[in-house]
FIDOKOL-52705 format. One record per residue: residue in one letter; x, y, z of N, C-alpha, C in turn. Coordinates in steps of 0.02 Angstrom, whole numbers, padded with zeros to 5 digits, always signed. Example, Ala and Ser with C-alpha at 12.3 -4.5 7.8 and 13.67 -1.06 7.14 Angstrom:
BEGIN
A+00660-00284+00390+00615-00225+00390+00660-00165+00390 S+00642-00112+00354+00684-00053+00357+00645+00002+00394 
END
This chain:
BEGIN
M+02414+06990+11855+02366+06993+11800+02395+06960+11737 Q+02353+06924+11701+02373+06893+11639+02326+06917+11584 R+02355+06931+11524+02315+06951+11467+02318+06896+11413 I+02260+06877+11387+02256+06826+11335+02224+06857+11273 R+02254+06846+11215+02226+06869+11152+02195+06810+11115 L+02134+06822+11089+02096+06769+11057+02078+06788+10986 R+02077+06737+10943+02051+06745+10875+01987+06703+10870 Y+01934+06734+10843+01871+06698+10838+01839+06710+10769 T+01789+06671+10754+01757+06674+10688+01683+06694+10695 K+01656+06716+10639+01583+06725+10630+01564+06689+10566 R+01531+06632+10572+01517+06590+10515+01442+06577+10508 G+01423+06559+10446+01353+06540+10433+01305+06596+10452 R+01250+06576+10484+01199+06626+10503+01224+06674+10557 L+01276+06653+10593+01302+06696+10647+01336+06759+10620 R+01346+06762+10553+01375+06824+10525+01327+06883+10533 F+01263+06868+10544+01213+06921+10552+01209+06948+10624 T+01249+06920+10669+01250+06947+10737+01287+07014+10737 S+01260+07060+10774+01293+07125+10781+01351+07119+10830 H+01393+07170+10833+01448+07169+10881+01422+07167+10952 R+01368+07202+10965+01339+07201+11033+01311+07132+11050 D+01281+07098+11001+01257+07030+11012+01315+06984+11031 F+01371+06992+10995+01429+06950+11011+01455+06965+11080 Q+01458+07028+11099+01482+07046+11166+01441+07011+11220 R+01375+07011+11212+01332+06978+11262+01346+06903+11263 A+01351+06872+11204+01363+06800+11201+01432+06783+11231 F+01481+06825+11219+01548+06811+11244+01551+06818+11320 E+01518+06868+11347+01518+06876+11420+01482+06818+11454 R+01429+06792+11422+01397+06732+11450+01445+06673+11447 A+01483+06667+11392+01531+06612+11386+01585+06618+11440 L+01607+06678+11456+01656+06687+11509+01630+06661+11576 R+01566+06674+11590+01537+06650+11652+01530+06574+11652 R+01506+06546+11596+01498+06473+11592+01566+06437+11600 A+01617+06465+11570+01683+06434+11573+01720+06449+11638 E+01689+06489+11682+01718+06507+11746+01788+06537+11739 V+01793+06583+11692+01856+06618+11680+01867+06670+11735 P+01925+06671+11768+01937+06720+11822+01951+06790+11794 M+01899+06823+11773+01906+06888+11740+01923+06944+11788 A+01964+06990+11764+01973+07054+11798+01915+07100+11780 Y+01894+07141+11827+01837+07186+11815+01857+07258+11825 S+01822+07302+11791+01833+07374+11798+01808+07397+11866 A+01831+07456+11887+01807+07485+11949+01745+07527+11936 G+01714+07552+11989+01656+07596+11981+01591+07563+12003 F+01535+07597+11989+01470+07573+12011+01445+07514+11969 T+01467+07510+11906+01444+07456+11862+01505+07420+11834 P+01537+07378+11874+01596+07342+11849+01579+07297+11790 H+01625+07294+11743+01615+07249+11685+01682+07215+11671 P+01679+07155+11642+01740+07118+11629+01787+07156+11582 K+01852+07150+11594+01901+07186+11554+01913+07147+11489 V+01875+07167+11437+01881+07137+11371+01891+07194+11322 S+01942+07188+11280+01956+07238+11228+01943+07207+11160 Y+01896+07236+11123+01879+07211+11056+01915+07254+11005 A+01939+07222+10951+01979+07258+10901+01949+07251+10832 N+01925+07308+10805+01907+07312+10734+01858+07257+10712 A+01800+07256+10743+01750+07205+10727+01723+07213+10656 A+01708+07157+10624+01680+07157+10556+01609+07184+10557 P+01587+07215+10502+01518+07240+10499+01467+07184+10504 T+01408+07200+10532+01354+07152+10536+01335+07128+10466 G+01326+07062+10459+01308+07033+10394+01366+07004+10356 T+01427+07017+10379+01486+06988+10346+01513+06931+10389 G+01537+06879+10356+01570+06825+10391+01642+06845+10406 S+01673+06807+10451+01743+06822+10466+01778+06761+10494 E+01840+06752+10473+01884+06701+10499+01937+06733+10544 A+01934+06797+10555+01989+06831+10590+01965+06891+10629 E+01928+06878+10684+01910+06930+10732+01954+06922+10794 Y+01971+06978+10826+02018+06975+10882+01991+07012+10943 L+02010+06986+11002+01995+07021+11064+02048+07002+11116 E+02049+07040+11170+02096+07027+11224+02059+07028+11290 I+02073+06980+11334+02043+06978+11400+02097+06982+11453 Q+02078+07008+11511+02125+07015+11567+02100+06972+11624 L+02145+06930+11651+02127+06882+11703+02161+06900+11769 T+02129+06878+11824+02158+06888+11890+02203+06829+11910 E+02196+06772+11876+02237+06714+11888+02263+06687+11822 E+02321+06657+11822+02349+06632+11760+02314+06568+11738 R+02304+06563+11672+02273+06504+11642+02313+06485+11579 D+02312+06421+11563+02342+06398+11500+02301+06423+11442 P+02329+06461+11394+02290+06490+11340+02251+06439+11299 E+02281+06382+11284+02247+06333+11242+02188+06301+11279 R+02197+06286+11342+02141+06258+11381+02085+06310+11387 L+02103+06373+11398+02053+06426+11401+02016+06432+11336 R+02052+06427+11280+02019+06430+11214+01968+06374+11207 E+01986+06314+11227+01940+06257+11222+01876+06269+11262 L+01884+06293+11323+01826+06305+11367+01780+06358+11338 L+01808+06412+11312+01767+06465+11284+01733+06442+11220 D+01769+06404+11179+01740+06379+11117+01680+06334+11131 E+01686+06292+11182+01631+06248+11202+01571+06288+11227 S+01583+06347+11254+01530+06387+11285+01496+06435+11236 L+01520+06440+11175+01491+06484+11124+01451+06443+11073 P+01401+06473+11041+01363+06436+10990+01406+06421+10929 D+01386+06368+10893+01421+06351+10831+01418+06410+10783 G+01474+06426+10754+01479+06484+10709+01519+06540+10741 L+01515+06546+10807+01559+06590+10845+01610+06544+10877 D+01666+06534+10843+01715+06484+10863+01781+06518+10881 V+01807+06501+10940+01871+06527+10961+01925+06480+10934 I+01965+06504+10888+02011+06459+10851+02084+06470+10868 D+02100+06520+10907+02170+06532+10924+02174+06572+10989 A+02226+06559+11028+02237+06595+11091+02311+06599+11105 V+02333+06655+11131+02403+06663+11149+02407+06713+11206 E+02456+06703+11249+02466+06752+11303+02496+06816+11274 A+02468+06873+11294+02491+06937+11268+02559+06954+11299 R+02610+06956+11258+02678+06974+11282+02705+07036+11247 T+02666+07066+11202+02687+07126+11166+02631+07177+11170 P+02646+07241+11162+02594+07292+11166+02558+07302+11100 N+02502+07337+11104+02469+07367+11046+02448+07318+10992 L+02405+07271+11011+02377+07225+10960+02338+07265+10908 A+02298+07314+10930+02256+07351+10883+02298+07386+10830 E+02358+07409+10848+02400+07444+10799+02428+07396+10747 R+02427+07331+10761+02451+07282+10712+02397+07261+10663 L+02336+07282+10675+02282+07267+10629+02278+07323+10577 Q+02324+07320+10529+02333+07374+10480+02289+07364+10418 A+02270+07303+10404+02232+07289+10342+02194+07224+10350 S+02144+07214+10307+02105+07153+10306+02105+07122+10236 V+02104+07056+10235+02093+07019+10172+02020+06998+10170 W+01986+07019+10116+01915+07004+10109+01904+06960+10047 E+01853+06918+10051+01830+06881+09993+01756+06898+09982 I+01740+06916+09919+01672+06935+09901+01648+06888+09847 R+01595+06851+09861+01567+06804+09813+01511+06839+09775 L+01517+06841+09708+01470+06876+09665+01431+06825+09624 D+01378+06798+09652+01337+06750+09614+01302+06785+09556 G+01302+06752+09498+01270+06781+09440+01315+06828+09400 V+01377+06836+09421+01424+06879+09385+01477+06835+09352 A+01487+06842+09288+01537+06803+09252+01607+06826+09271 P+01655+06780+09277+01723+06800+09296+01754+06852+09250 D+01741+06848+09183+01771+06898+09138+01741+06967+09150 E+01677+06970+09169+01646+07034+09185+01678+07063+09248 A+01691+07020+09298+01723+07043+09360+01794+07067+09346 E+01830+07032+09303+01899+07053+09286+01899+07121+09252 R+01851+07133+09208+01847+07198+09175+01834+07253+09225 A+01789+07240+09273+01773+07291+09324+01833+07304+09369 V+01869+07251+09388+01928+07259+09431+01980+07302+09396 A+01992+07289+09331+02041+07328+09294+02022+07402+09292 A+01959+07416+09282+01937+07486+09280+01945+07519+09348 F+01929+07483+09401+01936+07511+09469+02009+07526+09484 L+02053+07478+09470+02124+07488+09486+02156+07542+09444 A+02130+07553+09384+02159+07604+09340+02139+07675+09362 A+02087+07680+09402+02063+07746+09423+02109+07775+09477 G+02121+07841+09473+02161+07874+09524+02124+07878+09590 T+02061+07898+09587+02017+07899+09645+01949+07872+09624 V+01914+07844+09672+01846+07819+09660+01802+07845+09716 E+01765+07897+09703+01722+07927+09754+01658+07886+09762 V+01644+07868+09824+01582+07833+09840+01547+07870+09897 E+01484+07855+09907+01445+07886+09960+01418+07832+10006 R+01416+07848+10071+01387+07804+10120+01347+07845+10170 R+01287+07820+10187+01246+07856+10235+01269+07838+10306 T+01285+07888+10345+01306+07878+10414+01255+07912+10460 K+01267+07908+10525+01221+07939+10573+01223+08015+10567 N+01276+08042+10536+01281+08114+10525+01261+08135+10455 G+01230+08088+10418+01208+08105+10350+01250+08070+10298 L+01242+08090+10235+01277+08060+10179+01350+08084+10178 R+01396+08035+10173+01467+08053+10173+01498+08027+10109 S+01542+08067+10079+01577+08049+10018+01651+08041+10033 F+01683+07987+10006+01754+07975+10017+01782+07931+09962 D+01848+07927+09960+01883+07889+09908+01891+07816+09929 A+01863+07770+09891+01870+07699+09906+01934+07670+09876 R+01960+07700+09824+02018+07672+09789+02082+07674+09831 G+02093+07728+09868+02155+07736+09904+02167+07683+09958 A+02113+07654+09984+02120+07604+10037+02135+07535+10010 V+02125+07523+09946+02132+07456+09918+02205+07444+09898 A+02238+07398+09935+02308+07382+09920+02314+07328+09867 R+02262+07288+09861+02263+07232+09812+02192+07212+09796 L+02180+07196+09733+02113+07174+09711+02121+07130+09650 E+02090+07072+09652+02092+07026+09595+02026+06988+09590 A+02011+06966+09530+01951+06927+09516+01971+06855+09504 L+01934+06809+09535+01947+06738+09528+01883+06704+09505 T+01890+06643+09480+01833+06603+09460+01814+06555+09516 A+01751+06558+09537+01728+06513+09590+01722+06442+09563 P+01741+06391+09602+01733+06322+09580+01659+06305+09570 V+01643+06266+09520+01574+06246+09505+01559+06181+09542 D+01508+06183+09585+01490+06124+09625+01452+06072+09583 R+01407+06097+09540+01366+06052+09499+01362+06078+09428 P+01357+06032+09378+01349+06055+09309+01286+06097+09302 G+01291+06151+09265+01233+06194+09255+01226+06249+09306 D+01271+06251+09356+01268+06306+09405+01281+06372+09370 P+01248+06426+09391+01258+06491+09359+01328+06517+09370 A+01348+06566+09330+01415+06595+09336+01423+06627+09404 C+01485+06625+09427+01500+06656+09492+01573+06678+09493 A+01584+06741+09511+01652+06767+09517+01668+06779+09590 I+01731+06776+09606+01756+06790+09673+01804+06849+09670 L+01794+06897+09713+01842+06952+09720+01882+06940+09783 R+01948+06945+09777+01993+06942+09835+02027+07009+09841 L+02019+07042+09898+02046+07110+09904+02079+07120+09972 V+02129+07162+09973+02163+07183+10034+02149+07257+10043 V+02118+07274+10100+02097+07343+10113+02133+07369+10175 R+02166+07426+10166+02199+07458+10223+02146+07485+10272 H+02163+07484+10336+02119+07513+10387+02134+07587+10394 L+02096+07627+10360+02106+07700+10360+02046+07734+10395 T+02051+07799+10399+01995+07840+10424+01975+07889+10370 P+01912+07889+10346+01859+07843+10366+01872+07772+10341 A+01844+07723+10377+01854+07653+10359+01820+07639+10292 V+01855+07602+10249+01827+07580+10185+01808+07507+10192 R+01744+07492+10181+01718+07425+10190+01710+07391+10122 P+01701+07324+10122+01691+07290+10058+01633+07317+10017 D+01578+07337+10051+01522+07363+10013+01538+07430+09981 D+01587+07467+10010+01609+07529+09978+01648+07514+09914 V+01688+07460+09915+01724+07440+09855+01674+07417+09801 L+01622+07382+09821+01570+07362+09773+01536+07423+09743 S+01525+07474+09784+01496+07537+09757+01544+07568+09707 G+01610+07564+09722+01659+07591+09676+01662+07553+09611 L+01654+07487+09613+01652+07446+09552+01590+07463+09511 R+01536+07478+09544+01475+07498+09508+01486+07565+09475 A+01521+07611+09509+01531+07678+09482+01580+07678+09424 T+01632+07637+09427+01684+07638+09376+01671+07591+09317 A+01632+07537+09330+01624+07487+09277+01553+07460+09272 D+01507+07492+09308+01436+07472+09304+01427+07399+09323 L+01467+07375+09371+01460+07306+09395+01404+07304+09448 A+01351+07268+09433+01293+07265+09478+01271+07192+09486 P+01295+07156+09537+01275+07087+09547+01199+07081+09554 P+01168+07028+09525+01095+07021+09529+01070+07001+09598 V+01114+06974+09640+01095+06956+09708+01147+06985+09756 P+01129+06995+09820+01177+07023+09867+01241+06981+09871 A+01296+07015+09877+01361+06981+09881+01370+06949+09949 A+01405+06893+09951+01424+06860+10013+01495+06879+10030 V+01505+06912+10088+01569+06941+10106+01598+06905+10167 T+01662+06888+10163+01696+06855+10218+01765+06886+10228 R+01781+06902+10291+01849+06924+10306+01891+06861+10318 L+01945+06855+10280+01989+06796+10286+02046+06807+10335 A+02070+06869+10341+02127+06883+10385+02129+06957+10398 Q+02163+06976+10452+02182+07045+10463+02246+07045+10504 G+02286+07097+10493+02350+07101+10528+02396+07152+10496 L+02460+07141+10504+02511+07186+10476+02512+07180+10400 L+02519+07238+10367+02518+07240+10293+02589+07248+10267 D+02608+07202+10222+02670+07210+10184+02652+07247+10120 E+02669+07311+10117+02649+07353+10061+02679+07329+09994 E+02738+07300+09996+02770+07279+09935+02734+07219+09903 S+02716+07170+09943+02683+07110+09916+02607+07113+09920 G+02581+07158+09962+02508+07161+09971+02481+07105+10014 T+02524+07073+10054+02502+07019+10096+02491+07043+10168 V+02450+07006+10205+02433+07023+10274+02458+06966+10318 T+02496+06983+10371+02527+06933+10414+02490+06926+10481 D+02501+06870+10514+02467+06853+10577+02485+06903+10632 P+02436+06938+10661+02452+06988+10713+02471+06956+10780 L+02458+06891+10789+02476+06858+10852+02546+06828+10850 A+02578+06829+10792+02645+06799+10785+02696+06830+10834 P+02698+06896+10843+02747+06924+10890+02737+06898+10962 D+02674+06886+10982+02661+06859+11049+02686+06787+11054 R+02674+06747+11002+02698+06678+11003+02775+06676+11009 E+02807+06719+10970+02881+06721+10972+02906+06742+11040 A+02872+06790+11072+02892+06813+11138+02881+06759+11191 V+02826+06721+11184+02812+06667+11231+02866+06613+11226 L+02885+06595+11164+02936+06544+11155+03004+06565+11183 A+03017+06631+11180+03082+06656+11203+03085+06666+11278 A+03026+06667+11311+03023+06683+11382+03021+06619+11424 P+03040+06624+11489+03033+06566+11533+02960+06547+11540 P+02944+06483+11553+02874+06462+11560+02840+06494+11620 T+02775+06509+11612+02736+06537+11666+02712+06481+11711 A+02683+06499+11768+02655+06449+11814+02600+06410+11780 A+02558+06444+11740+02504+06410+11704+02532+06360+11654 G+02586+06380+11620+02616+06334+11571+02647+06274+11604 L+02680+06283+11663+02709+06227+11699+02656+06179+11723 T+02600+06207+11747+02545+06165+11771+02517+06122+11714 A+02507+06154+11655+02481+06117+11597+02529+06063+11575 A+02595+06078+11576+02644+06029+11553+02649+05970+11600 M+02638+05982+11665+02645+05929+11715+02581+05889+11726 A+02524+05913+11697+02461+05878+11707+02463+05810+11673 P+02433+05758+11704+02431+05691+11673+02396+05693+11606 E+02418+05652+11559+02388+05651+11493+02315+05631+11498 G+02271+05669+11462+02200+05654+11461+02161+05687+11517 S+02195+05723+11563+02159+05756+11617+02128+05820+11591 A+02072+05843+11622+02037+05903+11602+02074+05964+11627 
END
């Protein structure tokens, strides 16, 4: 058995796909690409795919992760190309590595988010960020399937800053960008919870819905507030290990062959 870890994106209109929609699209891509998937046992076998910490519906992402289990070895990069060709534009498989270390999900400790606030002046966003960071706790409410839930949004935020969005054309309205690093805690704190906290602490209310994109997720360096690549340990392990049969086959294939 071989395990492959993939990084994929949700861009453009595809950010509105739900996690279940993506699962269906990905399983179709596996069939189109003729990937030799391992299947679960039982009356309704399903391909062995593990999804990790999917972004909420409506948010874009440059850093979604999953793991698949194969019955035959394949070159990760060639597999990535085949799956990327089999998915619609916007759902793009941009990285692949053979799994050589355990617990990918445990390495997804935090996410880097970017929130575009059209119609909000950068100085107004900076004032709101300062008020949020100065607060010891910021209680927000979110409606869940079990009713209204209250929790602290401040404790999950490891880093938050306001930036000025570049102006594409003269006369464009003001636009601020928030860049934030959010720890993956329980209950999960989402970007819209942070926006609720900014509204509560500084009365920041964007005139139009915010555009939210996850830029990265992985291990959190608490001292610097940076998030590192969760696939790096697998790459290092692959480089340190002897080549697999799939790797030898790929290396020996004639240049330009499929």
